[in-house]
Structures are given as structure tokens and as C-alpha cells.
C-alpha positions as CSV (number, residue, x, y, z in Angstrom):
1,M,0.0,0.0,0.0
2,G,1.4,3.4,-1.0
3,K,1.5,6.4,1.2
4,M,-1.4,8.9,1.2
5,S,1.0,11.7,2.0
6,G,2.4,14.3,-0.3
7,R,0.6,15.4,-3.4
8,F,0.3,11.9,-5.0
9,W,-2.5,13.1,-7.3
10,E,-0.1,15.4,-9.0
11,D,3.1,13.4,-9.3
12,T,2.1,9.8,-9.4
13,P,1.0,8.4,-12.8
14,L,-2.5,6.8,-12.7
15,D,-1.2,3.3,-13.3
16,K,1.1,3.6,-10.3
17,L,-1.6,4.6,-7.7
18,D,-2.5,2.0,-5.1
19,R,-6.1,1.3,-4.5
20,A,-6.5,3.8,-1.7
21,Q,-5.0,6.6,-3.8
22,W,-7.1,5.6,-6.8
23,E,-10.3,5.7,-4.7
24,A,-9.2,9.0,-3.1
25,L,-9.2,10.7,-6.5
26,C,-13.0,10.6,-6.6
27,D,-14.2,14.1,-5.6
28,G,-17.7,12.9,-4.7
29,C,-19.5,15.0,-7.3
30,G,-21.8,12.2,-8.3
31,K,-22.1,13.5,-11.9
32,C,-20.9,10.2,-13.4
33,C,-24.1,8.7,-11.8
34,V,-26.4,11.1,-13.6
35,H,-28.2,9.6,-16.6
36,K,-27.3,11.0,-20.1
37,L,-29.4,10.6,-23.2
38,E,-27.7,10.1,-26.6
39,D,-29.0,11.9,-29.7
40,E,-29.6,9.0,-32.1
41,D,-28.6,11.2,-35.1
42,T,-25.5,12.9,-33.8
43,G,-24.3,10.6,-31.0
44,E,-24.1,13.7,-28.8
45,L,-24.8,13.1,-25.1
46,H,-27.3,15.3,-23.2
47,A,-27.5,15.6,-19.4
48,T,-30.6,14.9,-17.4
49,N,-31.3,15.7,-13.8
50,V,-32.0,12.0,-13.1
51,A,-29.5,10.2,-10.9
52,C,-28.9,6.5,-10.4
53,R,-31.1,5.0,-7.6
54,L,-28.0,4.1,-5.6
55,L,-26.6,7.6,-5.6
56,D,-26.7,9.5,-2.3
57,R,-27.6,12.8,-4.0
58,R,-26.7,14.8,-1.0
59,M,-23.2,13.3,-0.5
60,G,-22.4,12.6,-4.2
61,R,-21.4,9.0,-3.4
62,C,-22.8,5.6,-4.2
63,S,-24.9,4.3,-1.3
64,D,-23.7,0.7,-1.9
65,Y,-20.4,1.2,-3.8
66,R,-19.1,-2.3,-2.9
67,H,-22.2,-4.1,-4.2
68,R,-23.3,-1.7,-6.9
69,H,-22.9,-4.1,-9.8
70,A,-25.5,-6.5,-8.2
71,Y,-28.1,-3.7,-8.5
72,V,-26.8,-1.7,-11.5
73,S,-25.0,-4.1,-13.8
74,E,-24.1,-1.4,-16.3
75,C,-22.2,0.6,-13.7
76,V,-18.6,0.9,-15.1
77,R,-15.6,-0.2,-13.1
78,L,-13.1,2.6,-13.8
79,N,-9.5,1.6,-14.1
80,T,-6.3,2.9,-15.7
81,N,-7.0,1.0,-18.9
82,N,-10.5,2.4,-19.6
83,V,-10.7,5.8,-18.0
84,A,-9.3,7.8,-21.0
85,G,-11.9,6.2,-23.4
86,I,-15.1,6.8,-21.4
87,E,-16.6,9.8,-23.1
88,W,-19.5,10.3,-20.6
89,L,-17.3,11.0,-17.6
90,P,-17.8,14.5,-16.4
91,S,-15.4,17.1,-17.8
92,T,-14.4,17.8,-14.2
93,C,-13.7,14.2,-13.3
94,A,-10.4,13.8,-11.5
95,Y,-9.8,10.4,-13.3
96,R,-10.4,12.0,-16.7
97,L,-8.3,15.1,-15.9
98,R,-5.3,13.0,-14.6
99,A,-5.5,10.6,-17.6
100,A,-5.1,13.7,-19.8
101,G,-2.2,15.0,-17.7
102,E,-4.2,17.9,-16.3
103,Q,-4.3,19.2,-12.7
104,L,-7.3,18.9,-10.4
105,P,-9.5,21.9,-9.9
106,D,-9.1,24.1,-6.9
107,W,-12.4,22.9,-5.4
108,H,-11.3,19.2,-5.4
109,Y,-11.0,18.2,-1.7
110,L,-7.4,16.9,-2.2
111,V,-6.5,20.4,-3.2
112,S,-8.8,22.4,-1.0
113,G,-8.6,20.1,2.1
114,D,-12.4,20.4,2.4
115,P,-14.8,17.6,1.3
116,E,-17.6,20.1,1.1
117,S,-15.8,22.3,-1.5
118,V,-17.2,20.2,-4.5
119,H,-20.7,21.1,-3.3
120,T,-20.1,24.7,-2.4
121,A,-18.5,25.2,-5.9
122,G,-21.7,23.9,-7.5
123,Q,-19.9,20.9,-9.0
124,S,-21.9,18.1,-7.5
125,T,-25.4,16.5,-7.8
126,R,-26.5,18.1,-4.6
127,G,-29.7,20.2,-5.0
128,W,-30.6,19.6,-8.6
129,T,-31.1,15.9,-9.2
130,I,-33.9,13.4,-8.6
131,S,-33.8,9.6,-8.3
132,E,-34.5,7.5,-11.3
133,D,-37.2,5.8,-9.2
134,D,-39.1,9.1,-9.2
135,A,-38.4,10.4,-12.6
136,G,-40.7,8.8,-15.2
137,D,-39.6,9.5,-18.8
138,F,-36.0,10.7,-18.7
139,E,-36.6,12.8,-21.8
140,H,-38.7,15.1,-19.6
141,H,-35.7,15.7,-17.5
142,L,-33.1,17.1,-19.9
143,V,-31.1,19.9,-18.4
144,D,-28.8,22.6,-19.9
145,R,-25.9,21.7,-17.7
146,E,-22.4,20.7,-18.7
147,L,-21.3,17.7,-16.8
């Protein structure tokens, strides 16, 4: 197990992170758990305000992360081999940013030291999403929001 000290998220390549460091990269925004609809003609993805039923929409974290695949089989297991090719990951996703060699935003808790900063910066699912269990037709839930 590698150390969680220093600024590992800046100077350690993704494929050299241990499991704890990898998991620590998640900022808890929850935006990857928001349903997107694909335009059949253009292939463009459009955001909805509908979140996966397992998402704790206040905390921005999966309510059953360890067992999520038993309930949501299509939930993707991110890893160093696939993260760069997953186009629906949020533009602010730490995994996506690091795979592209970019720095984490100032509001990321590893930078700010505050796990609430993702929420206060308006970069999480808190306050604008509903559960897929309550949504009905997702097409009625399109939002003009960049994820």
C-alpha cells in the first residue's frame, strides 16, 4: 500500500496509484451517476437531472459502492485501462483530468482540504437531481448543464 501523504495526485501516474490513492481521486461530485441521453442522429450526449437510484444525492457518493454491480449491472468499473476512453465521464472528473495529464480543480478536496468544496463550488449533484425511481420519462428531465 502506497502512502497517502504528499501530493500523490499530482506526481504519481494513474497506473502507479495504489487502491486507496485511486479511490481518493474521486471528488464525490456524483455527476458520473447522472443519466445521459444520446442523440440518435449525432451521437451527442445530453445531461438529465436523473440520478442512479443508488446515488446518495446529498453526499455525491454511491450508497452501496461495494455491491453496486449487483443492482446496477451497467455501472462501469473505472481503471487505468479504460478511464481515458469513457466519453461520458464529467469534464471535471479527476480520473479524466489526470488521464489527460491535467491538474485537479481548486475545489477538489485533495487540493482544498475540504470535502464540502465540491458542493459549495456547485460541481456536484446536490440540490438539482432526482432519483431514477421518481423520474418517469428521462426525456422530460433534460437539463442545460455541462457535466
